[in-house]
C-alpha positions in Angstrom: 122.3 112.5 184.4 120.0 114.1 187.0 116.7 115.9 186.8 115.4 117.8 183.9 112.2 119.8 183.9 110.1 120.0 180.7 110.2 123.8 180.9 114.0 123.7 181.1 114.3 121.5 178.0 112.1 124.0 176.1 114.0 127.0 177.4 117.4 125.5 176.5 116.1 124.5 173.1 115.1 128.2 172.6 118.4 129.5 173.9 120.5 127.3 171.7 118.2 127.7 168.7 118.3 123.9 168.1 117.7 120.6 169.8 120.3 119.7 172.4 122.6 117.0 171.2 123.2 115.4 174.6 121.2 114.9 177.8 121.8 117.6 180.5 120.6 119.1 183.7 120.5 122.8 184.8 123.0 123.7 187.5 122.6 127.5 187.6 119.9 130.0 186.7 119.8 133.7 186.2 117.6 135.6 188.7 115.6 138.7 188.3 111.9 138.9 187.2 112.2 135.9 184.7 114.6 133.2 186.0 116.0 131.1 183.2 118.8 128.5 182.7 122.3 130.0 182.9 124.5 126.9 182.9 123.8 123.3 182.0 125.8 120.2 182.9 126.1 117.9 179.8 126.5 114.2 179.7 130.1 113.3 178.5 128.6 111.4 175.5 126.2 112.9 172.9 123.1 111.1 171.6 125.2 109.1 169.1 127.7 107.9 171.8 130.4 110.3 170.7 132.6 112.3 173.2 131.0 115.7 174.2 133.9 117.6 175.7 132.0 120.6 177.1 130.8 119.5 180.5 129.4 122.9 181.6 127.7 125.0 178.9 126.7 128.7 179.2 123.2 129.1 177.7 121.8 132.5 178.8 122.0 134.7 175.7 122.9 137.8 177.7 125.8 136.0 179.3 126.9 134.5 176.0 127.0 137.9 174.4 128.9 139.5 177.3 131.6 136.9 177.2 131.8 137.0 173.4 132.8 140.7 173.7 135.8 139.7 175.9 136.8 137.1 173.4 136.5 139.5 170.5 138.9 141.9 172.4 141.6 139.2 172.4 141.4 137.9 175.9 141.7 134.2 175.0 145.3 134.9 173.7 146.1 137.3 176.5 145.0 134.9 179.3 146.8 132.0 177.6 150.0 134.1 177.6 149.5 134.9 181.2 149.2 131.2 182.0 152.4 130.5 180.2 154.3 133.1 182.2 153.7 131.3 185.6 154.7 134.5 187.4 151.7 134.7 189.8 150.4 131.1 190.1 147.7 131.7 187.5 149.0 129.0 185.2 149.2 126.4 188.0 145.6 127.3 189.0 144.5 126.9 185.4 146.2 123.6 185.0 144.4 122.3 188.2 141.1 123.6 186.8 141.7 121.5 183.7 142.5 118.4 185.8 139.4 118.9 188.0 137.1 119.4 185.0 138.4 116.1 183.4 137.8 114.3 186.7 134.3 115.7 187.0 133.5 114.3 183.5 135.1 111.0 184.4 132.8 110.6 187.4 130.0 109.8 185.0 132.0 108.1 182.1 135.4 106.9 183.4 137.1 107.0 180.0 136.1 110.6 179.6 138.9 111.7 182.0 141.3 111.4 179.1 139.4 113.8 176.8 141.0 117.0 178.1 139.9 119.7 180.5 137.8 122.8 180.1 136.3 122.9 176.6 138.3 119.8 175.7 141.8 121.3 175.9 144.5 120.1 178.2 146.3 123.5 178.7 145.9 127.1 178.0 142.5 128.8 177.3 140.3 127.7 174.5 136.9 129.2 175.3 136.0 131.9 177.9 132.4 130.7 177.8 133.3 127.2 179.0 135.6 128.6 181.8 132.9 131.0 183.0 130.3 128.2 183.0 132.7 126.1 185.0 133.1 128.9 187.6 129.3 129.3 187.9 128.8 125.6 188.4 131.2 125.7 191.4 134.6 124.9 189.7 137.7 126.5 191.0 138.6 128.1 187.7 140.8 131.3 187.6 139.8 132.2 184.1 136.1 131.8 184.9 136.5 133.9 188.0 138.3 136.6 185.9 135.4 136.6 183.4 132.9 137.0 186.2 134.6 140.1 187.4 134.2 141.7 184.1 130.7 140.7 183.0 128.6 140.6 186.2 126.0 141.4 187.1 124.2 140.1 184.0 120.7 141.0 185.3 119.3 142.9 188.3 119.8 141.0 191.5 117.9 140.7 194.7 119.1 139.3 198.0 120.4 135.8 197.7 121.0 133.0 200.2 122.2 129.4 200.1 121.0 126.5 202.2 122.6 123.0 202.5 120.9 120.0 203.9 123.4 117.4 205.0 121.4 114.3 205.5 122.3 110.7 206.2 122.2 109.7 202.6 122.5 112.8 200.5 123.8 116.4 200.6 121.6 119.0 198.9 122.0 122.6 197.9 119.5 125.4 197.3 120.6 128.9 196.2 117.6 131.2 196.1 116.8 134.8 195.5 114.2 136.8 197.4 111.2 137.8 195.3 107.9 139.4 196.1 106.2 136.2 195.1 108.4 134.0 197.1 111.7 132.2 196.4 113.3 132.2 193.0 115.5 129.1 192.6 118.9 129.8 191.2 120.5 126.4 191.9 119.2 123.2 193.4 121.4 120.1 193.5 121.7 116.7 195.2 124.5 114.2 195.5 124.3 111.0 197.4 127.4 110.7 199.5 126.0 108.7 202.4 127.7 110.3 205.3 125.6 108.1 207.5 127.3 104.9 206.3 127.7 102.6 209.3 127.0 105.4 211.8 124.2 103.4 213.2 126.6 100.5 214.0 129.8 102.4 214.9 128.5 105.8 216.2 131.2 107.4 214.0 131.4 109.1 210.6 133.4 106.9 208.2 136.5 108.8 206.8 135.7 107.9 203.2 132.1 109.1 203.6 133.4 112.3 205.2 135.8 112.9 202.3 133.0 112.3 199.7 130.8 114.8 201.5 133.4 117.5 202.0 134.3 117.3 198.3 130.8 118.0 197.3 130.4 120.7 200.0 133.5 122.5 198.7 131.9 122.7 195.2 128.5 123.8 196.7 130.3 126.6 198.6 132.0 127.9 195.4 128.7 127.7 193.5 126.9 129.7 196.1 129.5 132.4 196.1 129.6 132.5 192.3 125.9 133.0 192.3 126.3 135.9 194.8 124.7 134.3 197.9 125.4 136.7 200.7 124.9 134.1 203.4 125.0 130.3 203.6 123.6 127.9 206.1 124.6 124.2 206.5 122.3 122.1 208.6 123.0 118.5 209.5 120.4 115.9 210.5 120.2 112.3 211.8 123.6 110.7 211.1 125.6 113.7 212.2 123.4 114.0 215.3 124.4 110.5 216.2 128.1 110.7 215.4 130.7 111.2 218.1 133.5 112.4 215.7 132.0 115.4 213.9 134.8 117.9 214.6 136.4 117.4 211.2 133.1 117.9 209.5 132.5 121.1 211.4 136.0 122.4 210.4 135.3 121.5 206.8 132.0 123.4 206.8 133.7 126.5 208.2 136.5 126.2 205.6 134.3 125.7 202.6 131.3 127.9 203.5 132.4 130.4 206.0 129.6 129.5 208.4 129.1 127.2 211.3 127.6 123.7 211.0 124.1 123.6 212.6 123.2 120.2 213.9 119.4 120.4 214.3 117.2 118.3 216.6 114.8 115.9 214.9 111.7 117.9 215.9 113.3 121.1 214.5 114.0 119.2 211.2 110.3 118.3 211.1 109.2 121.9 211.6 111.5 123.1 208.8 110.2 120.4 206.4 106.7 121.5 207.3 107.5 125.1 206.6 109.0 124.3 203.2 106.4 121.7 202.1 103.3 123.9 203.0 104.5 127.3 201.6 101.8 128.5 199.3 99.6 125.5 200.0 95.9 126.1 200.9 94.8 122.8 202.5 91.2 122.0 203.6 92.3 121.4 207.2 95.4 120.2 209.2 98.4 118.9 207.2 100.6 116.0 208.1 104.1 116.4 206.6 106.2 113.2 206.2 110.0 113.5 205.6 111.7 110.1 205.1 115.4 110.5 205.5 118.3 108.1 205.5 118.7 107.9 209.2 115.4 109.2 210.6 111.9 110.0 209.6 110.1 113.1 210.7 106.4 113.9 210.9 104.7 117.2 211.8 101.1 118.0 212.0 99.4 121.4 212.1 97.5 124.2 210.4 99.6 127.1 209.1 102.4 126.0 211.4 103.1 122.6 213.1 101.4 122.1 216.5 103.3 118.8 217.0 106.4 117.2 215.5 108.3 114.0 216.1 111.5 112.4 214.8 111.9 108.6 214.7 115.0 106.6 214.4 113.9 104.9 211.2 115.2 105.8 207.8 116.0 104.2 204.6 119.7 103.7 205.3 119.4 102.8 208.9 116.7 100.1 208.3 118.5 98.7 205.3 121.7 98.3 207.3 119.8 96.6 210.1 117.5 94.3 208.2 118.6 93.7 204.6 121.4 91.2 203.8 120.2 89.7 200.5 119.7 91.1 197.0 116.8 91.4 196.4 115.5 91.2 200.0 114.0 88.0 201.2 110.4 87.7 202.4 111.7 87.4 206.0 113.8 90.6 205.6 110.8 92.5 204.2 108.7 91.3 207.1 111.4 92.5 209.5 111.4 95.9 207.8 107.6 96.2 208.1 107.7 95.3 211.8 110.4 97.9 212.5 108.2 100.5 210.8 105.1 99.5 212.7 107.0 99.7 216.0 108.2 103.2 215.2 104.8 104.3 214.1 103.4 103.2 217.5 105.3 106.0 219.0 104.2 108.4 216.3 100.6 107.6 216.9 100.8 108.2 220.6 102.6 111.5 220.1 100.8 113.1 217.1 97.8 111.2 216.0 98.6 112.0 212.3 95.3 110.5 211.2 93.6 113.7 212.3 95.2 115.5 209.3 93.1 116.3 206.3 96.0 115.6 203.9 99.4 114.0 204.0 102.3 115.8 202.2 105.3 113.5 201.6 108.7 115.1 200.9 112.3 114.0 200.1 113.8 111.5 197.8 112.0 108.4 198.7 108.5 109.9 198.1 109.5 111.7 194.9 111.2 108.7 193.4 108.3 106.4 194.2 106.0 109.0 192.5 108.3 109.3 189.5 108.0 105.5 189.1 104.2 105.5 189.7 103.8 108.1 187.0 106.0 106.1 184.6 108.4 109.1 183.9 111.1 108.5 181.4 113.3 111.0 183.3 113.2 112.7 186.7 111.0 115.8 186.1 110.4 117.8 189.3 107.6 119.8 187.6 105.7 116.6 186.9 106.2 115.4 190.4 105.7 118.5 192.6 102.3 118.5 194.3 101.0 115.6 192.3 98.9 113.0 194.0 100.3 109.5 194.9 97.6 106.9 195.5 98.3 104.3 198.2 97.6 101.5 195.7 100.3 103.0 193.4 102.7 103.3 196.2 102.1 99.7 197.2 102.6 98.6 193.6 105.8 100.4 193.2 107.1 99.0 196.5 106.3 95.4 195.3 108.1 96.1 192.0 111.2 97.5 193.6 111.4 94.7 196.2 111.5 92.2 193.4 114.4 93.8 191.6 118.1 93.5 192.3 120.1 96.6 193.2 121.5 96.7 189.7 118.1 96.6 188.2 116.9 99.5 190.4 120.0 101.5 189.5 119.1 101.2 185.8 115.8 102.9 186.3 116.0 106.3 184.6 114.5 108.2 187.6 116.7 106.5 190.2 119.3 108.8 191.7 122.7 107.1 191.9 123.1 105.9 195.5 119.4 105.5 196.3 118.9 102.1 194.6 120.0 100.0 197.6 117.9 101.8 200.2 114.7 102.6 198.3 112.9 99.4 199.4 113.3 100.4 203.0 112.2 104.0 202.3 109.1 102.9 200.3 108.2 100.5 203.2 108.1 103.5 205.5 106.0 105.5 203.0 103.5 102.7 202.6 103.5 101.9 206.3 102.6 105.6 207.2 99.9 105.8 204.6 98.3 102.5 205.7 98.6 103.1 209.4 97.1 106.6 209.5 94.4 106.0 206.8 95.7 108.1 204.0 94.4 106.8 200.7 96.7 109.3 198.9 99.6 111.6 199.5 100.5 115.0 198.0 104.2 114.7 196.9 106.2 117.8 197.3 109.6 118.8 195.9 109.7 121.6 198.5 111.0 120.5 201.8 113.6 121.3 204.5 115.9 123.1 202.0 113.1 125.6 201.2 112.3 125.9 204.9 116.0 126.8 205.6 116.1 129.4 202.8 112.8 131.0 203.9 114.1 131.2 207.5 117.4 132.6 206.5 115.8 135.3 204.4 113.5 136.2 207.3 116.4 136.8 209.6 117.6 139.7 207.4 121.2 140.4 206.1 124.1 138.8 208.0 127.4 140.3 209.0 130.3 139.6 206.5 131.9 137.4 209.1 129.0 134.9 208.9 129.2 134.6 205.2 132.0 133.3 203.0 134.4 135.8 201.3 134.1 136.4 197.6 136.7 134.7 195.4 139.9 136.5 194.6 139.4 138.0 191.1 142.3 139.6 189.4 
């Protein structure tokens, strides 16, 4: 179902005035001096295995009251009548929103696609709260957009930006608001679309991987606009750097976000990861930041800012495609993985000498997943993971456990993000190899990474011209 922080569970419990009846994750937050859950994404089945038709649920009490006033004024009936008239395309757009909502639910539970659309209905308008939540989550929902035009802003708002990290294995979103104390997170999401599938072998982006990625990016763009981000930046890393056919991706980025795709060099990727990972950190000396990606792994070392950075062509997807053919991997395949990591780290040692750092900070999905397993978490909780300490012995133990499992067994682990299960052994091999090679008995695991670095950098640049941002949705 995705991540769930302990504080979010408590907050939603307070907002609802009861225990939630299904598992959920937070997809949007209210900003201002006290950020809190605004919209949650529910599992299609409740705790008893019964259908739960409301995929996106509005939880902020202020938002609930504001929308309730519209409902009490009769707008459910009026908007349903407008949809029936079909005079301006409103009805067709609403019908498409219902279809997309059902398809979204079916992505998690296939049979849920037949349970209706927004709020469980197949046509018309049943609940303005559900439509508004769908809009805030990134749905193309004409009723939700109409509601937004009449109830927002719900709270005082500062400057907001959105950053997207398009990596080899996953595409991630951060919408953040500028605060005196730093960034306030309004949305953070990750979907594994593996745009780097077979790029190492073919040098080209696979059309299916591109379609998966653009579908998620379209939703990210709508969510950023719904949360009032004034500028959005999409940065691509290893797989896109290596692909010869990225023109269609570039056009899709412009269409869905209103900005240009920025394909950043590996060393720049390392610097941004360093910026995000060390923000607010007060280390006893130089810091080494390790960012294990799907197509490449970056390391940067420095105090305050990196004085050296390197990008290597080893990543969890790339090494898996090159060295693993069996499930689970054979001893020979694991040895081949370890040799590939050692060879790449020879270059790293010559360029950076990471062992001079006082601490190692490990970021991104491999490190956070290994730590979630080391901690024995029953669900993925970023608060429990962020800036916690991962001992080398624990990382080694988790690697051995994962390597002995089949892909299906790894996928069943509650903290394993869908799409990471087949490449996590290669990623963990990199993590353990770095810690062993450079003498780190432990690593500080950070949830802050290149996404946070991109947002900090974007805010530091100041407001952008309207042409660089995406236009607001058409709200009638």
